[in-house]
C-alpha positions as CSV (number, residue, x, y, z in Angstrom):
1,M,22.6,-126.6,-142.3
2,D,20.4,-126.0,-145.3
3,I,17.4,-124.3,-143.6
4,R,15.3,-124.3,-146.8
5,R,15.7,-128.0,-147.3
6,E,15.0,-128.6,-143.6
7,M,11.7,-126.6,-143.9
8,E,10.7,-128.3,-147.1
9,K,10.6,-131.5,-145.1
10,Q,8.0,-129.8,-142.8
11,R,5.6,-128.9,-145.7
12,N,2.8,-131.2,-144.5
13,Y,3.4,-130.2,-140.9
14,L,3.0,-126.5,-141.8
15,I,-0.1,-127.1,-144.0
16,K,-1.8,-129.2,-141.3
17,H,-1.5,-126.5,-138.7
18,R,-2.4,-123.6,-141.0
19,R,-5.6,-125.4,-142.0
20,Y,-6.5,-126.1,-138.4
21,F,-6.2,-122.4,-137.5
22,H,-8.1,-121.4,-140.6
23,R,-10.9,-123.8,-139.9
24,Y,-11.3,-122.7,-136.3
25,P,-10.7,-119.0,-136.2
26,E,-11.3,-116.9,-133.0
27,L,-11.7,-113.2,-132.5
28,S,-9.4,-111.0,-130.4
29,H,-9.3,-111.9,-126.7
30,E,-11.2,-115.1,-127.4
31,E,-8.3,-117.2,-128.7
32,Y,-8.7,-119.9,-126.0
33,K,-8.9,-123.0,-128.3
34,T,-6.1,-121.6,-130.4
35,Q,-4.0,-121.3,-127.3
36,S,-4.9,-124.8,-126.2
37,Y,-3.9,-126.2,-129.6
38,I,-0.6,-124.4,-129.6
39,E,0.0,-125.7,-126.0
40,E,-0.6,-129.2,-127.1
41,E,1.8,-128.9,-130.0
42,L,4.5,-127.3,-127.8
43,N,4.1,-130.1,-125.2
44,G,4.5,-132.6,-128.0
45,L,7.7,-130.9,-129.1
46,G,9.1,-130.7,-125.6
47,I,9.2,-126.9,-125.6
48,Q,8.7,-125.0,-122.4
49,Y,6.2,-122.2,-122.4
50,K,4.2,-119.8,-120.3
51,K,0.7,-118.4,-120.8
52,V,0.6,-114.6,-121.1
53,A,-1.9,-111.9,-121.8
54,D,-4.8,-114.3,-121.0
55,T,-4.9,-116.1,-124.4
56,G,-1.2,-115.7,-125.5
57,I,1.9,-117.9,-125.1
58,I,5.6,-117.2,-124.8
59,A,7.7,-120.3,-125.4
60,T,11.5,-120.6,-124.8
61,L,14.3,-122.5,-126.5
62,G,17.9,-122.5,-125.3
63,E,16.9,-121.1,-122.0
64,G,19.8,-119.5,-120.1
65,K,22.2,-119.6,-123.1
66,S,22.4,-115.9,-123.2
67,E,21.3,-113.0,-120.9
68,D,19.2,-111.4,-123.7
69,A,16.8,-113.3,-125.9
70,I,15.9,-113.0,-129.5
71,A,12.2,-113.4,-130.2
72,L,10.0,-114.5,-133.1
73,R,6.3,-113.4,-133.2
74,A,3.0,-114.5,-134.7
75,D,-0.4,-113.0,-134.1
76,M,-3.3,-115.3,-133.3
77,D,-6.7,-113.5,-133.8
78,A,-9.2,-113.6,-136.7
79,L,-11.6,-111.1,-138.1
80,P,-15.4,-110.7,-138.0
81,I,-15.9,-111.7,-141.7
82,T,-18.0,-114.5,-143.2
83,E,-15.9,-116.7,-145.5
84,V,-17.1,-117.5,-149.0
85,N,-14.2,-119.8,-150.0
86,E,-15.4,-123.4,-150.8
87,V,-12.4,-125.3,-149.5
88,S,-12.1,-128.2,-147.1
89,Y,-10.6,-126.0,-144.4
90,A,-13.1,-123.1,-144.7
91,S,-14.1,-121.5,-141.4
92,C,-16.4,-123.5,-139.2
93,H,-17.3,-120.4,-137.2
94,K,-19.9,-118.3,-139.1
95,G,-19.0,-114.7,-139.2
96,I,-15.4,-115.3,-138.2
97,M,-12.5,-115.8,-140.6
98,H,-8.7,-115.7,-140.8
99,A,-8.7,-113.0,-143.5
100,C,-5.4,-111.4,-142.6
101,G,-3.1,-114.3,-142.7
102,H,-2.6,-114.9,-139.0
103,D,-3.3,-118.6,-139.5
104,C,-0.3,-118.6,-141.8
105,H,1.8,-116.7,-139.3
106,L,1.0,-119.2,-136.5
107,A,1.8,-122.2,-138.7
108,M,5.1,-120.5,-139.7
109,L,6.1,-120.0,-136.1
110,L,5.2,-123.6,-135.2
111,G,7.2,-124.8,-138.1
112,A,10.2,-122.7,-137.0
113,A,9.7,-124.0,-133.4
114,K,9.9,-127.6,-134.6
115,V,13.1,-127.1,-136.6
116,L,14.7,-125.0,-133.9
117,K,13.9,-127.6,-131.2
118,E,15.6,-130.2,-133.3
119,H,18.8,-128.0,-133.3
120,E,18.4,-126.6,-129.9
121,E,21.8,-127.9,-128.7
122,S,23.5,-125.8,-131.5
123,L,21.8,-122.6,-130.5
124,K,24.2,-119.9,-129.2
125,G,21.5,-117.9,-127.4
126,E,18.0,-118.0,-125.9
127,V,15.1,-117.8,-128.3
128,K,11.5,-116.8,-127.4
129,L,8.5,-117.8,-129.5
130,V,5.8,-115.2,-129.1
131,F,2.2,-116.2,-129.9
132,Q,0.4,-112.9,-129.5
133,P,-3.4,-112.4,-129.2
134,A,-5.6,-109.5,-130.1
135,E,-3.5,-107.8,-132.8
136,E,-6.6,-106.7,-134.6
137,K,-7.8,-104.8,-131.5
138,M,-4.4,-103.2,-131.1
139,A,-4.4,-104.5,-127.5
140,G,-2.5,-107.8,-127.4
141,A,1.1,-106.5,-127.6
142,K,0.4,-103.9,-124.8
143,E,-0.8,-106.7,-122.5
144,L,2.0,-109.1,-123.5
145,I,5.0,-106.8,-122.8
146,K,3.9,-106.4,-119.1
147,D,4.8,-110.1,-118.5
148,E,8.2,-110.8,-117.1
149,A,8.6,-113.6,-119.6
150,Y,9.1,-110.9,-122.3
151,H,11.4,-108.7,-120.3
152,N,14.8,-110.1,-121.5
153,V,13.9,-109.9,-125.2
154,S,16.4,-107.5,-126.8
155,C,15.5,-108.2,-130.5
156,I,12.3,-109.4,-132.3
157,H,11.4,-110.5,-135.8
158,G,7.8,-110.6,-137.1
159,I,6.3,-111.7,-140.4
160,H,3.2,-110.6,-142.3
161,V,1.9,-112.1,-145.5
162,W,1.6,-109.3,-148.1
163,S,-0.7,-109.1,-151.2
164,E,1.5,-106.5,-153.1
165,L,4.4,-108.9,-153.4
166,N,4.7,-112.1,-155.5
167,K,5.5,-115.5,-154.0
168,G,9.2,-115.9,-153.4
169,E,9.6,-112.2,-152.7
170,I,10.2,-110.8,-149.2
171,A,10.1,-107.1,-148.4
172,I,13.2,-106.0,-146.5
173,K,13.1,-102.3,-145.6
174,E,15.2,-100.3,-143.2
175,G,13.5,-97.5,-141.2
176,P,9.8,-96.7,-141.2
177,L,7.7,-99.6,-142.6
178,M,4.3,-99.1,-141.1
179,A,2.5,-96.0,-139.9
180,A,1.6,-94.9,-136.4
181,V,-2.1,-94.7,-135.8
182,D,-3.9,-92.5,-133.3
183,A,-7.7,-91.7,-133.1
184,F,-9.7,-88.6,-132.3
185,K,-13.1,-87.6,-131.2
186,I,-14.2,-84.0,-131.7
187,T,-17.3,-82.7,-129.9
188,I,-18.9,-79.6,-131.2
189,K,-21.4,-77.7,-129.1
190,G,-23.8,-75.2,-130.7
191,L,-27.3,-73.9,-129.8
192,S,-30.5,-75.5,-131.0
193,A,-33.0,-73.4,-132.9
194,H,-35.8,-73.7,-135.4
195,G,-34.5,-74.4,-138.9
196,A,-36.5,-71.4,-140.2
197,M,-34.7,-69.1,-137.8
198,P,-31.0,-70.0,-137.9
199,Q,-30.0,-66.6,-136.5
200,K,-31.4,-67.8,-133.1
201,G,-29.0,-70.6,-132.8
202,V,-25.5,-71.8,-133.3
203,D,-25.3,-74.4,-136.1
204,A,-23.0,-77.3,-134.9
205,I,-23.2,-78.9,-138.4
206,L,-22.0,-75.7,-140.1
207,I,-19.1,-75.6,-137.6
208,A,-18.3,-79.3,-138.2
209,S,-18.3,-78.8,-142.0
210,H,-15.6,-76.1,-141.6
211,I,-13.6,-78.2,-139.2
212,V,-13.6,-81.3,-141.5
213,T,-12.4,-79.2,-144.4
214,N,-9.8,-77.3,-142.4
215,L,-8.2,-80.4,-140.8
216,Q,-6.8,-81.3,-144.2
217,S,-5.0,-77.9,-144.4
218,I,-2.8,-79.2,-141.4
219,I,-1.4,-81.8,-143.7
220,S,-1.0,-79.6,-146.8
221,R,0.1,-76.3,-145.1
222,E,1.4,-76.9,-141.6
223,L,3.5,-80.0,-141.9
224,S,6.6,-80.6,-144.0
225,P,5.9,-82.5,-147.2
226,L,8.9,-84.6,-146.2
227,D,6.9,-85.8,-143.2
228,P,3.9,-87.6,-144.6
229,A,0.7,-87.9,-142.5
230,V,-3.0,-88.7,-143.1
231,I,-6.0,-87.3,-141.2
232,T,-9.1,-89.3,-141.9
233,V,-12.6,-88.3,-140.8
234,G,-14.5,-91.6,-140.8
235,K,-17.6,-90.8,-138.8
236,I,-19.9,-87.9,-138.2
237,N,-23.0,-87.9,-136.1
238,G,-25.2,-84.8,-135.4
239,G,-28.7,-83.3,-135.6
240,T,-32.1,-84.6,-134.6
241,G,-34.4,-83.4,-137.3
242,I,-34.4,-81.8,-140.8
243,N,-35.9,-78.6,-139.6
244,I,-33.8,-78.2,-136.4
245,I,-30.5,-76.4,-136.1
246,A,-28.1,-79.0,-134.6
247,E,-26.9,-78.4,-131.1
248,E,-24.2,-81.1,-131.1
249,V,-22.0,-82.9,-133.6
250,I,-19.5,-85.7,-133.0
251,I,-16.6,-86.2,-135.5
252,E,-14.4,-89.3,-135.3
253,G,-11.4,-90.5,-137.2
254,T,-7.8,-91.5,-137.3
255,I,-4.3,-89.9,-137.8
256,R,-1.4,-91.8,-139.3
257,Y,2.3,-90.8,-139.6
258,F,5.8,-92.2,-139.7
259,N,7.8,-89.7,-137.8
260,P,7.1,-90.3,-134.0
261,N,7.8,-86.6,-133.3
262,L,4.7,-85.6,-135.2
263,K,2.3,-86.9,-132.6
264,H,2.4,-83.9,-130.2
265,K,2.5,-81.5,-133.1
266,L,-0.5,-82.9,-134.8
267,K,-2.4,-82.9,-131.5
268,E,-1.6,-79.2,-130.9
269,L,-2.5,-78.2,-134.4
270,M,-5.8,-80.0,-134.4
271,D,-6.7,-78.7,-131.0
272,R,-6.0,-75.1,-132.0
273,K,-7.9,-75.2,-135.3
274,I,-10.9,-76.9,-133.8
275,K,-11.2,-74.4,-130.9
276,H,-10.7,-71.4,-133.1
277,I,-13.2,-72.4,-135.8
278,A,-15.9,-73.3,-133.3
279,E,-15.4,-70.1,-131.4
280,G,-15.5,-68.1,-134.6
281,Y,-19.1,-69.3,-135.2
282,G,-20.1,-68.9,-131.5
283,G,-19.8,-72.5,-130.5
284,I,-17.4,-74.7,-128.6
285,G,-15.1,-77.4,-130.0
286,Q,-13.3,-80.0,-127.9
287,L,-10.7,-82.5,-129.1
288,N,-10.2,-85.9,-127.5
289,Y,-6.9,-87.2,-128.9
290,I,-6.5,-91.0,-128.3
291,E,-3.0,-92.4,-128.6
292,G,-2.9,-95.7,-130.4
293,L,0.2,-97.3,-131.8
294,P,3.7,-96.0,-132.7
295,P,5.1,-96.6,-136.2
296,V,7.0,-99.8,-137.1
297,I,10.6,-98.7,-137.6
298,N,12.9,-101.5,-138.7
299,D,16.4,-101.5,-137.2
300,K,19.1,-101.1,-139.8
301,D,21.4,-103.7,-138.3
302,V,18.6,-106.3,-138.0
303,I,17.6,-105.6,-141.6
304,Q,21.2,-106.2,-142.8
305,V,21.1,-109.7,-141.2
306,L,17.7,-110.3,-142.7
307,K,18.9,-109.5,-146.2
308,T,21.5,-112.2,-145.8
309,S,18.9,-114.6,-144.4
310,V,16.5,-114.0,-147.4
311,E,19.3,-114.9,-149.8
312,K,20.2,-118.0,-148.0
313,I,16.6,-119.4,-148.1
314,G,16.4,-118.8,-151.9
315,C,14.0,-115.9,-151.8
316,K,14.2,-112.5,-153.5
317,S,14.7,-109.4,-151.3
318,I,12.5,-106.5,-152.3
319,A,12.7,-102.9,-151.3
320,I,9.3,-101.3,-150.8
321,E,7.8,-97.9,-149.8
322,P,6.3,-97.5,-146.3
323,V,2.7,-98.4,-145.9
324,T,0.1,-96.4,-144.0
325,I,-1.6,-99.3,-142.3
326,S,-0.5,-100.0,-138.7
327,E,0.5,-102.9,-136.5
328,D,0.9,-103.4,-132.8
329,F,4.2,-105.2,-133.5
330,S,5.6,-101.7,-133.0
331,I,4.8,-102.1,-129.2
332,L,6.8,-105.3,-129.1
333,M,9.8,-103.4,-130.7
334,D,9.6,-100.5,-128.2
335,S,13.2,-99.9,-126.8
336,R,14.3,-103.1,-128.6
337,R,16.0,-103.9,-131.9
338,G,13.8,-105.6,-134.4
339,A,12.2,-105.7,-137.8
340,M,9.1,-106.9,-139.6
341,T,9.2,-108.5,-143.0
342,F,6.5,-109.0,-145.6
343,I,6.1,-112.4,-147.3
344,G,4.8,-112.2,-150.9
345,I,1.6,-114.2,-151.6
346,A,0.5,-113.0,-155.1
347,D,1.2,-114.5,-158.5
348,E,0.2,-113.8,-162.1
349,N,-3.1,-115.6,-161.6
350,K,-4.2,-114.4,-158.1
351,K,-3.7,-111.5,-155.8
352,P,-5.3,-112.4,-152.4
353,L,-6.4,-109.2,-150.7
354,L,-6.2,-108.9,-146.9
355,H,-9.4,-108.4,-144.9
356,T,-11.7,-109.8,-147.7
357,N,-14.1,-112.7,-147.5
358,N,-12.3,-114.8,-150.1
359,F,-8.8,-114.4,-148.8
360,D,-6.6,-117.5,-149.2
361,V,-3.0,-118.3,-150.0
362,D,-0.8,-120.8,-151.9
363,E,0.5,-122.8,-148.9
364,D,4.0,-122.9,-150.5
365,I,4.5,-119.5,-148.9
366,L,4.5,-121.1,-145.4
367,I,7.9,-122.5,-146.2
368,D,9.3,-119.1,-147.0
369,G,8.1,-117.6,-143.7
370,A,9.1,-120.5,-141.5
371,A,12.5,-120.8,-143.2
372,L,13.1,-117.1,-142.8
373,H,12.4,-117.3,-139.0
374,V,14.9,-120.1,-138.5
375,Q,17.6,-118.7,-140.8
376,F,17.3,-115.3,-139.1
377,I,17.8,-116.8,-135.7
378,M,20.9,-118.7,-136.9
379,D,22.3,-115.7,-138.7
380,Y,21.6,-113.2,-135.9
381,I,23.0,-115.3,-133.1
382,F,26.2,-116.0,-135.0
383,D,26.5,-112.4,-136.3
384,K,25.7,-110.6,-133.1
């Protein structure tokens, strides 16, 4: 079966769905109309499904053909961005936009569902179609894996459109692809005093300044340069007046890394440094370390299958460096084989940037993604 040719026949089908999702975007945990639209389409295709995680869906093809299932995933939620594109399918919901390509991901998965349903009898195993809500809030995957409908998934493939690749290119990378992300909140307690008499107080802002600077020395001096990590201070709040020694400062930010073993080490190093610096100036420093998402680490055997699949659908396989943004697809891969691939959307005339108010794509890329989903299923099942 020529999957590329099969998917070319679904061009209008893919575009129709992508434009609907783009026109009617919904934020995380609010994807009710998106869910209803997908339900209606699955009903029309005769595909069984179950609602999960409130606004999500898991559909099943070839049920019972294998003990374990292979899954395909698309995320559903949009972003709080006001679209500026003047196109017929521009967002109808002011202040909400599909600026991260999730509309494309949904259309790709529906296109894959349609073709797989047409060939369901030839499937050699069970296939799950995962429509996941609330990716942007890093919450949907955690809610979804609790459902028994996901429990027999042993392998999963996900797709994300990618601005740094040209159309026709697909990133295939073994090992770490996307970074883990955790968050932190540091509370610094000092002692308030008149700004003219600083010796009477303990300056929480002074302490905070030293902590912010010294956090970076963890990366440069206490971690191996072969284990990349990033500590970002994104927010500082403190002080009540220009002539008052600040009694309290709150510092907030994120930590990103690829080696899962770094999580506890980073937490310990940050906690030690914060406490010692604060105590050295007569104050108190407290770290609240908030665990977020693990890294996306692509399984080498799954990647080998995907390389073959990319060639079969007529696209070019590209090796890329890991990226430090994060994805809760990593939760769906926990204790399972799996991989995420990036679909190129740029060309010599345009490079659409994710999370921007003029984000849009050449809809030819929908065929690349949908075809890869189907080809991977066929190749993985027969190669397993």
